[in-house]
C-alpha distance (Angstrom), angle and dihedral (degrees) to the residues before:
residue distance angle dihedral
M1 . . .
H2 3.75 . .
E3 3.82 90.8 .
W4 3.82 89.7 74.3
A5 3.81 91.2 48.6
L6 3.81 90.4 50.7
A7 3.81 91.3 47.5
E8 3.80 90.1 49.7
A9 3.82 90.6 52.3
V10 3.82 90.6 50.7
A11 3.82 92.1 47.2
R12 3.82 91.4 49.5
T13 3.81 90.5 49.6
V14 3.80 90.3 51.8
E15 3.81 91.0 46.0
E16 3.81 92.1 52.3
L17 3.81 91.8 48.6
V18 3.80 93.3 49.9
L19 3.80 94.7 43.9
S20 3.83 89.5 50.2
G21 3.81 88.8 58.5
R22 3.78 102.3 -96.3
D23 3.80 115.8 141.0
V24 3.80 105.1 -131.5
K25 3.78 111.0 -167.3
H26 3.78 98.1 163.6
V27 3.79 137.5 10.9
E28 3.79 122.5 -153.1
V29 3.79 115.7 -165.6
V30 3.80 113.2 -161.2
L31 3.80 113.9 -158.8
G32 3.78 116.1 -161.8
E33 3.80 115.3 -131.6
L34 3.82 89.5 -123.5
Q35 3.82 90.1 55.4
A36 3.84 93.9 79.8
V37 3.81 96.8 -150.4
D38 3.79 122.9 166.9
E39 3.79 95.8 -125.2
E40 3.80 96.5 -157.9
V41 3.81 93.8 51.2
F42 3.81 89.5 46.3
R43 3.83 91.6 49.4
V44 3.82 93.0 51.0
A45 3.80 91.4 46.7
L46 3.80 93.1 49.2
E47 3.81 92.4 47.1
E48 3.79 90.4 51.4
L49 3.80 94.4 46.3
L50 3.81 94.9 46.5
S51 3.79 89.3 47.8
S52 3.81 89.7 52.5
L53 3.81 90.2 50.6
R54 3.80 89.7 54.5
A55 3.79 92.1 49.1
E56 3.82 98.9 41.6
K57 3.80 104.3 33.3
G58 3.77 106.1 14.7
V59 3.80 90.8 -115.6
S60 3.78 107.6 153.7
V61 3.79 129.4 -169.8
G62 3.80 123.0 -175.0
G63 3.78 92.8 -135.5
F64 3.76 145.5 -62.0
T65 3.77 140.6 -123.3
I66 3.77 131.5 -159.5
T67 3.78 119.8 -143.7
R68 3.79 131.8 178.7
E69 3.78 124.2 -130.8
K70 3.79 114.6 -151.5
A71 3.78 116.4 -130.4
L72 3.78 113.7 -107.2
F73 3.79 126.6 -167.7
K74 3.80 131.0 -166.4
C75 3.79 127.2 -159.9
N76 3.80 113.3 -130.5
V77 3.82 90.5 -155.0
C78 3.82 105.8 48.9
G79 3.83 101.4 10.9
H80 3.83 94.4 -122.9
T81 3.83 115.3 152.7
W82 3.79 124.2 -155.2
S83 3.81 145.2 159.3
L84 3.81 133.9 -125.2
D85 3.80 88.4 -97.3
E86 3.80 90.9 65.2
W87 3.79 89.1 56.7
G88 3.82 95.5 45.0
V89 3.82 90.8 -136.8
A90 3.82 114.5 -155.7
E91 3.81 116.7 -126.4
E92 3.82 92.9 -112.9
F93 3.81 90.3 58.1
R94 3.82 92.7 45.5
E95 3.80 86.7 59.3
A96 3.82 91.7 50.9
I97 3.80 90.7 47.3
H98 3.81 89.8 50.4
F99 3.80 93.2 57.5
V100 3.81 96.9 37.2
P101 3.82 110.5 16.6
E102 3.80 91.4 -174.4
A103 3.83 87.5 63.6
V104 3.80 86.9 78.2
H105 3.82 87.3 80.2
S106 3.81 89.8 62.4
Y107 3.78 94.6 54.4
Y108 3.79 106.1 31.6
S109 3.77 143.3 36.9
C110 3.79 137.0 -168.1
P111 3.80 107.7 -62.8
K112 3.82 90.2 -141.8
C113 3.82 106.0 46.0
G114 3.83 103.8 7.8
S115 3.81 95.7 -120.6
R116 3.79 119.7 147.1
D117 3.81 89.0 -154.1
F118 3.80 100.2 101.9
E119 3.77 138.3 120.8
I120 3.78 135.8 -134.0
V121 3.81 103.0 -117.6
K122 3.82 100.6 176.8
G123 3.79 141.2 -0.3
R124 3.79 103.4 63.9
G125 3.76 127.1 118.4
V126 3.78 133.8 -12.5
Q127 3.80 125.9 -65.1
V128 3.80 127.7 -164.0
R129 3.80 117.3 -152.7
V130 3.78 120.5 -177.1
R131 3.79 132.8 -166.7
């Protein structure tokens, strides 16, 4: 499951920050809508891994939250911006977009002008923000 691999990457990032002297009170993990992560599996994995860090290395974090970032697209021809909801993307295509985000250009076009010349502005990947 890639959720555990993602959680391990987040936990290692937090560990490195703490061990380098940074005071990490809270971790926010931002999951892009195109990332197709099972949030509950990811949450359990991250809880387990952060708990292990506390027990094994004394690395302590006040807490964490998981938020979702909606995908946002922008047409390079007409400047229109839109979300996946405006397209009404079928689940089978969401899966294809997850693995190869650039595949979206093969299936969809700008809902305003019809151009396939658009960019993915937000909603890809995983971000870790610490306070």
